[in-house]
N, C-alpha and C positions, 0 to 999 in steps of 0.2 A: 808204737806206730800211731800215726795221727789219722784216725778215721771216725766216722759218725756224723751226727747232725751239728751243723754250724749255723750261726746267724751272721749275715753280712752287716758290717758296721756303717757303711756308707754306699751310696750308689757306685757301682763298679762295673768293670768289663770282664767278661769271660773270654779267655784267649785259647787258641787251638793248641798251644804248647806252653811249657813252663818258662816264660820270659816275656818282657814287654815288646820284644821284636816280633812276636808271633801275631798273626791276624786276630782281630776281635771277632768272635763268633756269636756273642750275645751280650746284652746289657742287663744287669739285675739291680733292683732297687734296695735301698737300705731296709733292713728288717726281714728280708727274704731268708727262708731257711734253705740251706744247701746240704747235700749228702756228700761228704768227703770220703774218698776211697783210697787216697794215697797222698804223699807229700814229696815234692821233688824240688830241691834248691830254693826253698822259701816260697814255693807255690803249692797250693792245694789242688789236687786233682778232684774234680767234682763230676758226679753223674747227672745227666740231664733227666728231668722229669718228663720230657716230651719225646724221649727215645733218640735224641741226637747223640753224636759222638761225645765222649767225655771232654771237658774243658778244664782250664786252669784259672784260679783266682789267686791273687797275691795274698799270702798268708796273713799279713798285717791288717788286712781289710775284713777279717772274719774272726769270730770267737766261738769256742765250743758252746753248745746249748746245754745248760744244766739239766740233768735228768732229775725228775721229781718223784 
């Protein structure tokens, strides 16, 4: 299962569902760390740090953060 801390590789949009046809709920900048809780159809489900409902980021736009 795909979970844990990821880093956004470029400025991107967080959508309300797993697909580009869902509304944009937030914009995040390159380098921001996100907490991934699930993966669905090539989209990463992310938790909001501000208490908002979870959103989705295209999986190709983020990479796992290496734990040291």
